[in-house]
SEDRENDO-470800 format. One line per 2 residues: number of its first residue (from 1); for each residue x, y, z of C-alpha. Coordinates in pm, 1 decimal, padded with zeros to 6 digits. Layout:
NUM) X,Y,Z ~ ...
END
This chain:
1) 17799.2,12148.2,01389.7 ~ 17713.7,12208.8,01776.7
3) 17734.4,12566.2,01860.5 ~ 17797.9,12675.2,02266.5
5) 17966.5,12995.1,02382.8 ~ 17916.6,13189.8,02725.7
7) 17852.4,13581.2,02765.8 ~ 17941.3,13799.7,03067.9
9) 17680.2,14033.4,03193.7 ~ 17716.8,14390.9,03304.8
11) 17776.5,14248.3,03683.4 ~ 18078.1,14014.4,03477.3
13) 17854.4,13688.4,03566.1 ~ 17891.9,13414.2,03289.3
15) 17592.5,13338.7,03104.1 ~ 17614.4,13013.9,02922.4
17) 17434.2,13019.0,02584.3 ~ 17237.5,12685.7,02487.3
19) 17387.1,12443.4,02240.2 ~ 17276.1,12482.0,01893.6
21) 17360.3,12464.6,01502.2 ~ 17617.4,12776.5,01440.0
23) 17561.6,13090.0,01254.1 ~ 17648.7,12979.2,00954.8
25) 17292.1,12873.4,00910.6 ~ 17141.2,13183.9,00943.4
27) 16853.5,13101.1,00713.5 ~ 16881.5,12713.0,00686.8
29) 16733.4,12701.0,00958.8 ~ 16450.6,12919.9,00870.0
31) 16457.4,12757.3,00514.8 ~ 16377.6,12386.1,00670.5
33) 16174.9,12532.0,00929.6 ~ 15914.1,12614.2,00618.7
35) 15998.7,12267.3,00437.6 ~ 15954.2,11983.0,00686.6
37) 15886.5,12187.2,01052.0 ~ 15805.3,11888.5,01245.2
39) 16124.6,11679.2,01149.0 ~ 16329.9,12027.3,01182.7
41) 16244.4,12043.6,01543.3 ~ 16242.8,11662.9,01650.2
43) 16612.3,11641.7,01509.2 ~ 16710.4,11955.5,01682.6
45) 16569.7,11805.4,02036.2 ~ 16708.3,11477.7,01970.7
47) 17081.8,11666.0,01853.0 ~ 17108.1,11898.9,02106.9
49) 16887.7,11826.2,02367.0 ~ 16590.4,11998.4,02577.9
51) 16714.8,12401.6,02524.3 ~ 16825.5,12433.4,02163.4
53) 16936.9,12819.3,02064.8 ~ 16937.2,12865.0,01706.2
55) 16857.9,13149.8,01468.5 ~ 16577.5,13175.9,01203.8
57) 16612.3,13450.7,00952.2 ~ 16645.4,13753.1,01160.7
59) 16523.8,13631.0,01468.1 ~ 16713.6,13469.1,01762.8
61) 16496.1,13137.8,01897.6 ~ 16521.7,12877.5,02199.7
63) 16313.9,12541.7,02135.6 ~ 16263.3,12437.9,02470.2
65) 16124.0,12019.1,02537.7 ~ 16286.5,11936.7,02882.1
67) 15988.6,11941.2,03099.9 ~ 16166.9,12157.8,03395.4
69) 16247.9,12448.1,03106.9 ~ 15871.9,12375.6,02968.5
71) 15735.0,12439.0,03324.6 ~ 15937.2,12745.8,03343.3
73) 15798.3,12880.3,03052.8 ~ 15458.1,12748.2,03072.2
75) 15388.4,12806.4,03450.9 ~ 15661.7,12910.2,03647.6
77) 15754.7,13230.4,03502.9 ~ 15476.9,13228.0,03227.5
79) 15450.7,13638.4,03357.3 ~ 15787.0,13681.3,03141.2
81) 15652.2,13507.1,02819.3 ~ 15400.9,13716.0,02587.8
83) 15229.3,13564.1,02269.0 ~ 15447.2,13743.1,02025.9
85) 15567.3,13749.9,01660.3 ~ 15452.2,13396.6,01615.4
87) 15082.2,13479.7,01646.9 ~ 15063.6,13764.7,01412.4
89) 14919.4,13575.9,01169.1 ~ 14649.0,13471.0,01396.0
91) 14537.6,13814.9,01382.8 ~ 14409.4,13762.3,01068.8
93) 14139.2,13555.9,01139.4 ~ 14128.6,13520.3,01513.0
95) 14092.6,13908.6,01589.4 ~ 14218.6,13986.0,01929.8
97) 14040.3,13708.8,02095.9 ~ 14116.9,13512.3,02409.3
99) 14413.8,13295.8,02227.6 ~ 14605.7,13661.2,02095.3
101) 14593.8,13850.0,02382.6 ~ 14764.8,13885.4,02749.9
103) 14711.0,14024.0,03084.9 ~ 14425.6,14169.8,03207.0
105) 14273.6,14160.8,02816.3 ~ 14276.5,13795.2,02861.5
107) 14161.3,13777.4,03184.5 ~ 13829.1,13918.6,03154.8
109) 13802.8,13718.7,02795.2 ~ 13837.0,13376.2,02986.8
111) 13621.1,13464.3,03294.9 ~ 13336.7,13496.0,03094.6
113) 13398.3,13179.0,02928.7 ~ 13514.8,12992.5,03164.6
115) 13152.0,12879.1,03351.5 ~ 13103.1,12687.0,03021.0
117) 13399.5,12445.1,03030.2 ~ 13335.2,12335.9,03424.8
119) 13404.5,11921.6,03419.7 ~ 13072.2,11890.9,03586.8
121) 12867.0,12136.1,03353.4 ~ 12999.2,11934.7,03059.6
123) 12917.7,11589.6,03170.3 ~ 12594.4,11692.2,03263.7
125) 12532.7,11782.8,02855.4 ~ 12692.5,11480.5,02748.6
127) 12433.7,11378.3,02570.3 ~ 12479.9,11686.9,02324.8
129) 12781.6,11486.3,02261.2 ~ 12652.2,11168.7,02187.1
131) 12362.4,11262.3,01989.2 ~ 12600.4,11414.8,01733.1
133) 12788.4,11159.6,01667.3 ~ 12439.5,10943.9,01640.5
135) 12402.9,11159.6,01340.6 ~ 12773.6,11126.6,01220.7
137) 12717.8,10729.8,01232.0 ~ 12367.1,10778.2,01035.1
139) 12566.0,10988.2,00809.5 ~ 12806.9,10698.6,00755.0
141) 12540.6,10449.2,00643.1 ~ 12555.2,10459.3,00280.9
143) 12952.8,10447.0,00300.6 ~ 12933.1,10141.0,00520.5
145) 12677.3,09974.0,00255.1 ~ 12848.7,10072.0,-00067.5
147) 13261.7,09993.2,00039.6 ~ 13329.5,10284.3,-00148.1
149) 13635.3,10488.5,00046.6 ~ 13543.4,10768.5,00213.8
151) 13797.7,11071.6,00335.8 ~ 13667.6,11149.4,00725.7
153) 13856.3,11426.4,00820.1 ~ 13588.5,11645.2,00703.3
155) 13330.1,11452.8,00839.3 ~ 13560.0,11481.6,01205.9
157) 13506.0,11848.2,01130.9 ~ 13145.0,11888.0,01114.2
159) 13095.2,11680.6,01406.8 ~ 13303.8,11889.4,01616.7
161) 13128.1,12160.3,01489.5 ~ 12817.6,12049.6,01550.9
163) 12913.8,11950.8,01931.8 ~ 13076.8,12298.9,01978.2
165) 12758.5,12492.8,01825.1 ~ 12516.5,12313.6,02043.4
167) 12734.8,12306.3,02353.4 ~ 12862.3,12674.4,02319.9
169) 12674.5,12881.5,02068.9 ~ 12337.8,12801.1,02109.2
171) 12302.9,12698.9,01721.2 ~ 12389.4,12432.5,01521.3
173) 12685.6,12589.3,01356.0 ~ 12665.9,12315.5,01056.6
175) 12416.9,12489.8,00888.6 ~ 12682.4,12735.9,00810.0
177) 12959.5,12490.3,00755.5 ~ 12932.8,12527.4,00348.1
179) 13052.8,12838.1,00413.6 ~ 13316.0,12805.4,00721.6
181) 13490.1,12515.4,00613.9 ~ 13639.8,12641.4,00295.9
183) 13725.8,12984.0,00520.1 ~ 13900.1,12749.2,00779.9
185) 14084.3,12573.8,00509.7 ~ 14247.8,12878.1,00397.0
187) 14305.8,13030.4,00740.4 ~ 14517.9,12741.6,00876.5
189) 14791.5,12852.5,00593.4 ~ 14725.9,13170.2,00581.0
191) 14786.1,13233.2,00947.3 ~ 15120.7,13031.8,00912.2
193) 15356.0,13334.7,00829.8 ~ 15601.0,13150.0,00579.3
195) 15789.6,13477.5,00453.8 ~ 15644.9,13439.2,00070.5
197) 15617.7,13739.4,-00117.5 ~ 15217.4,13726.7,-00152.2
199) 15202.8,13728.2,00233.1 ~ 15464.4,14005.4,00278.1
201) 15310.7,14249.6,00027.7 ~ 15101.3,14533.3,00188.5
203) 14721.3,14435.6,00232.3 ~ 14650.4,14716.9,-00026.9
205) 14783.8,14572.8,-00285.2 ~ 14516.3,14395.2,-00531.7
207) 14645.5,14077.0,-00534.7 ~ 14434.1,13752.9,-00551.7
209) 14572.1,13596.8,-00256.1 ~ 14459.1,13941.8,-00101.2
211) 14118.9,13946.4,-00263.0 ~ 14097.7,13579.3,-00140.1
213) 14214.3,13654.4,00205.0 ~ 13945.5,13957.5,00275.4
215) 13708.9,13717.7,00068.9 ~ 13749.1,13434.1,00365.0
217) 13803.5,13710.8,00674.0 ~ 13447.3,13861.9,00546.6
219) 13278.2,13539.4,00541.8 ~ 13393.3,13461.7,00939.7
221) 13291.8,13810.8,01012.5 ~ 12981.5,13746.6,00838.4
223) 12855.4,13424.0,01012.7 ~ 13003.3,13517.9,01385.8
225) 12794.4,13849.7,01334.9 ~ 12452.6,13623.5,01225.8
227) 12465.9,13419.7,01547.2 ~ 12532.7,13731.2,01737.0
229) 12240.6,13919.0,01613.9 ~ 12032.7,13631.2,01591.6
231) 12045.4,13612.7,02020.4 ~ 12018.8,13987.5,02012.1
233) 11680.3,13913.3,01892.0 ~ 11615.8,13654.2,02105.5
235) 11654.2,13330.3,01865.5 ~ 11959.5,13149.7,02037.9
237) 11994.7,13006.2,02329.1 ~ 12007.5,13224.3,02636.1
239) 12208.3,12957.0,02800.0 ~ 12525.2,12994.5,02528.6
241) 12903.3,13159.9,02559.8 ~ 12712.5,13420.3,02344.5
243) 12437.5,13531.4,02553.3 ~ 12725.1,13558.3,02816.6
245) 12931.6,13780.1,02601.4 ~ 12605.2,13985.7,02529.5
247) 12575.1,14076.2,02893.5 ~ 12918.0,14105.3,02997.1
249) 13162.8,14383.1,03090.0 ~ 13503.3,14481.0,03035.2
251) 13721.1,14443.4,03346.9 ~ 13944.7,14731.0,03310.0
253) 13715.7,14927.5,03121.6 ~ 13357.3,14842.1,03276.6
255) 13205.0,14902.3,02912.1 ~ 13001.8,14600.1,02771.2
257) 13177.6,14410.8,02516.5 ~ 13161.4,14549.2,02166.6
259) 13059.6,14379.5,01883.1 ~ 13363.5,14352.1,01721.0
261) 13534.0,14222.5,02051.0 ~ 13225.9,13950.3,02093.1
263) 13333.6,13853.8,01712.0 ~ 13678.1,13770.4,01791.9
265) 13595.0,13580.1,02124.0 ~ 13354.5,13356.6,01885.6
267) 13566.9,13331.9,01651.6 ~ 13874.3,13205.1,01878.5
269) 13627.2,12963.1,02026.2 ~ 13516.6,12855.7,01677.2
271) 13875.0,12821.1,01548.8 ~ 14081.3,12674.6,01807.8
273) 13756.4,12467.9,01966.5 ~ 13615.2,12210.7,01661.6
275) 14000.2,12244.5,01446.7 ~ 14179.0,12078.3,01701.6
277) 13921.3,11832.2,01811.7 ~ 13852.2,11718.9,01429.9
279) 14202.9,11652.0,01376.7 ~ 14216.9,11501.5,01701.6
281) 13937.7,11239.8,01589.6 ~ 14073.6,11203.6,01233.2
283) 14431.7,11079.0,01390.4 ~ 14282.5,10841.9,01682.3
285) 14033.7,10661.7,01437.4 ~ 14307.1,10646.8,01167.7
287) 14556.6,10526.2,01451.7 ~ 14282.1,10268.6,01517.7
289) 14210.0,10190.2,01189.5 ~ 14624.4,10094.9,01154.2
291) 14630.3,09874.5,01419.7 ~ 14400.7,09558.7,01429.8
293) 14526.7,09466.8,01831.7 ~ 14445.8,09805.7,01938.3
295) 14058.3,09791.4,01779.6 ~ 14030.2,09469.9,01898.8
297) 14113.5,09494.0,02269.4 ~ 13929.0,09839.2,02267.1
299) 13571.8,09676.6,02134.4 ~ 13627.9,09422.6,02378.3
301) 13632.3,09623.9,02662.3 ~ 13408.5,09850.3,02523.7
303) 13125.0,09568.5,02472.1 ~ 13190.8,09466.7,02862.9
305) 13143.8,09791.7,03001.7 ~ 12874.6,09894.1,02773.0
307) 12719.0,09573.0,02582.3 ~ 12587.7,09811.8,02311.9
309) 12418.3,10086.0,02467.0 ~ 12507.4,10445.4,02428.8
311) 12814.3,10555.1,02650.0 ~ 12749.5,10780.1,02922.4
313) 13022.0,11054.5,03070.6 ~ 13015.6,10842.4,03397.1
315) 13075.6,10555.4,03189.0 ~ 13435.6,10699.8,03086.9
317) 13532.6,10601.9,03412.8 ~ 13530.5,10251.1,03339.7
319) 13668.3,10233.4,03026.5 ~ 14055.0,10276.6,03080.4
321) 14169.7,10125.6,02788.3 ~ 13941.2,10362.1,02593.1
323) 14104.4,10658.9,02800.9 ~ 14461.5,10523.1,02706.9
325) 14407.1,10494.3,02327.0 ~ 14330.2,10867.5,02328.8
327) 14611.1,10988.2,02536.5 ~ 14826.5,10801.1,02272.8
329) 14655.4,10977.1,02023.3 ~ 14730.6,11312.8,02145.8
331) 15083.1,11203.3,02199.2 ~ 15190.9,11070.0,01852.1
333) 14976.6,11337.4,01711.8 ~ 14934.0,11608.9,01940.7
335) 14694.9,11867.8,01769.0 ~ 14780.0,12180.9,01930.9
337) 15158.0,12105.4,01795.8 ~ 15349.5,12401.5,01943.4
339) 15323.9,12682.2,02162.2 ~ 15511.2,12986.1,02059.5
341) 15632.0,13273.2,02322.8 ~ 15794.4,13603.6,02307.9
343) 16064.8,13656.3,02651.8 ~ 15963.4,14027.0,02775.0
345) 16280.3,14057.3,03011.1 ~ 16619.5,13844.5,03029.0
347) 16555.9,13505.4,03142.0 ~ 16724.8,13171.2,03231.0
349) 16636.2,12880.0,03109.1 ~ 16768.6,12507.5,03196.0
351) 17074.0,12711.2,03305.5 ~ 17102.9,12907.6,02961.9
353) 17067.3,13267.9,02901.6 ~ 16757.7,13412.9,02673.3
355) 16763.6,13746.8,02590.2 ~ 16463.3,13970.1,02643.1
357) 16258.0,13977.6,02303.9 ~ 16379.4,13635.3,02160.1
359) 16128.9,13426.7,02064.5 ~ 16067.8,13074.4,02251.4
361) 15936.8,12766.9,02089.8 ~ 15774.5,12467.5,02305.9
363) 15702.9,12204.0,02046.3 ~ 15467.5,11952.3,02159.0
365) 15539.1,11726.0,01929.4 ~ 15941.1,11705.4,01937.4
367) 15862.0,11693.8,02335.9 ~ 15597.1,11394.1,02278.1
369) 15867.6,11209.9,02031.0 ~ 16139.2,11238.4,02274.4
371) 16343.4,10915.7,02300.3 ~ 16470.0,11004.0,02622.8
373) 16138.1,10966.5,02789.2 ~ 15915.4,10770.0,02574.6
375) 15979.5,10402.9,02484.6 ~ 15990.0,10366.1,02101.8
377) 15815.2,10695.8,02044.5 ~ 15739.5,10652.2,01697.3
379) 15524.5,10325.8,01800.2 ~ 15170.0,10379.0,01874.6
381) 15145.4,10193.7,02187.2 ~ 14827.9,10300.9,02406.0
383) 14962.1,10071.6,02658.5 ~ 15247.3,10290.3,02752.4
385) 14939.1,10505.0,02945.1 ~ 14837.4,10211.7,03094.2
387) 14885.1,10126.3,03536.0 ~ 14959.1,09778.1,03472.2
389) 15195.8,09829.5,03174.9 ~ 15465.5,09977.5,03437.2
391) 15863.9,09833.6,03368.1 ~ 15763.4,09710.6,03030.0
393) 15839.1,09839.5,02686.0 ~ 15619.9,09886.2,02418.3
395) 15704.4,09544.9,02231.0 ~ 15749.1,09350.5,02529.7
397) 16080.8,09424.3,02652.5 ~ 16286.7,09654.2,02934.4
399) 16133.9,10005.3,02949.5 ~ 16369.7,10306.3,02882.2
401) 16080.4,10532.9,02926.6 ~ 15883.3,10660.8,03232.1
403) 15588.2,10488.1,03322.9 ~ 15290.2,10638.5,03374.3
405) 15360.0,10705.0,03795.7 ~ 15700.5,10842.2,03712.0
407) 15647.9,11059.7,03432.2 ~ 15650.5,11454.5,03437.2
409) 15423.0,11662.6,03441.1 ~ 15541.0,11832.7,03122.0
411) 15658.8,11504.8,02935.6 ~ 15298.1,11474.1,02816.6
413) 15088.5,11824.2,02782.2 ~ 14880.3,11812.5,02488.8
415) 14670.3,12071.1,02600.9 ~ 14972.0,12338.8,02735.1
417) 14977.4,12401.9,03083.6 ~ 15034.0,12698.6,03358.4
419) 14716.4,12930.7,03378.1 ~ 14701.9,12918.2,02981.9
421) 14635.1,12572.0,02955.5 ~ 14388.9,12512.2,02690.3
423) 13967.9,12598.2,02848.2 ~ 13839.5,12360.0,02613.2
425) 14067.0,12025.6,02750.0 ~ 13796.3,11886.4,02935.1
427) 13528.1,11938.6,02617.0 ~ 13778.7,11799.6,02420.9
429) 13847.9,11507.7,02618.6 ~ 13489.9,11407.6,02679.1
431) 13424.6,11433.5,02296.2 ~ 13708.3,11208.3,02204.7
433) 13618.7,10933.2,02425.1 ~ 13240.4,10910.1,02373.7
435) 13316.5,10971.3,01996.5 ~ 13563.0,10671.5,01964.8
437) 13324.0,10476.4,02179.4 ~ 13038.3,10487.3,01960.7
439) 13265.8,10467.8,01635.5 ~ 13435.3,10143.4,01687.7
441) 13125.6,10005.2,01866.2 ~ 12896.5,10053.0,01505.4
443) 13184.2,10041.2,01257.3 ~ 13515.8,09888.5,01138.6
445) 13797.5,10128.4,00955.7 ~ 14017.5,10013.4,00759.2
447) 14256.1,10280.2,00577.8 ~ 14263.3,10252.4,00198.2
449) 14612.5,10137.2,00066.2 ~ 14681.5,10380.1,-00185.3
451) 14646.9,10664.8,00050.2 ~ 14946.7,10770.1,00293.3
453) 14889.7,11029.1,00548.2 ~ 15102.3,11233.3,00709.5
455) 15130.3,11517.5,01010.5 ~ 15157.2,11850.8,00859.6
457) 15220.1,12154.6,01070.3 ~ 14979.8,12422.2,01038.3
459) 14804.0,12606.0,01291.6 ~ 14683.4,12254.1,01380.2
461) 14846.0,11909.8,01296.8 ~ 14633.2,11835.5,00976.4
463) 14645.2,11453.0,00864.3 ~ 14795.4,11546.8,00515.4
465) 14602.1,11455.8,00216.3 ~ 14307.9,11305.8,00443.7
467) 14253.9,11026.3,00638.6 ~ 14047.2,10818.3,00352.0
469) 13908.7,10456.8,00494.8 ~ 13675.4,10176.8,00402.7
471) 13399.6,10193.4,00659.2 ~ 13180.5,09825.6,00715.3
473) 12973.8,09735.4,01044.1 ~ 13118.4,09619.2,01309.1
475) 12935.8,09242.7,01362.6 ~ 12913.5,09055.6,01667.6
477) 13111.9,08784.8,01525.6 ~ 13390.9,08998.0,01553.4
479) 13368.4,09084.7,01894.2 ~ 13632.3,08929.1,02117.9
481) 13620.7,08871.8,02494.5 ~ 13837.8,09089.7,02668.1
483) 14212.2,08978.4,02803.9 ~ 14253.7,08959.5,03153.7
END
């Protein structure tokens, strides 16, 4: 049932509430959110539009997907929005780091890490990315020879972990992978508060769940402490974010960062930095494997430009279809699928009243699947990001969505926007483009027929139960002449 009412503020001004499901679904929306989050958010957008009002249990929630409304929340009036209640679970594993803080505390933490994410600095170190990808390709050789199916999801995490460690931490994080990966898998579910009894009980209640939670928290803390102590003893790279944090002082207090503060920042960079990029890599390779026409066209472009050699950061500028393949994967499977915020003061979004203290959800997944913006939004079609495709539909018909030049900045925002746009965007894109190019040049991936994959909304958009493929070598005979 479509529900819309108006209210009157203290000075008599009428403020219209956003449309949305009626009050009879007080707990229904919460139940649907737990059961199939992505389906609920997408259906709300399609049924009620770009600003939707609903109740989730005791909470008043607004969903925002209209580009102008998204810009208002993430950019134009961002000071009125804080991390809020949806981030409470994140503190369990992230601590008080760059992801979970606001204001001066957030600015201080971001300022320390920002130099390590400058595009020029990343491009200068792109060989670190390609060297790490080469190690993954060698790791896949036995699978290519045997033909046995393999789940590449953890391999993508392993790759992203290696690149992140070498680029930022001054150590190879993969040496800790056996300890870290189980903790990461547990944290992805534990950080999403679903209202289950095991999550709601006090921490001091000695349940099996609480024992597992504390064990995995301790693992993450211990590994980060080992890395910090290694740098204190002079054993890590002096050109690392760890070394920078050890030298930094707090903008407000003027005091050096404590061990706990440094640890929280490293956990944030680790969990957010490798998990989202690993998911994006897994989804991109999965999409290419399912679409022979995309793979053929991409392989032709890579053959023409690279001729089989290892790509560099500068080569990416000459590989427009590669960039389109990555962009389309980030549209269809955005690894950061949701940006939640809480409202500080009363606001108006898209002409609708949003009271202070309510929650605003900006679901990237629903916005990227909006049929009013994207032609055939459920179809994987990299050409929609190619300028030459303007005016054509994904199936050759008339395009109903917007061309790349006509597209609003907030029609497509896989890394967010405004001052809090993901600090790791340029690193993630560099990794994705170089890794995809190298994998496609050397191997052909074929999805295992008996292993369907679906996106699951955890902290990131995880492929579940995993991306299982057959790996074979990409021989010269398979390569085609690129289309004009």
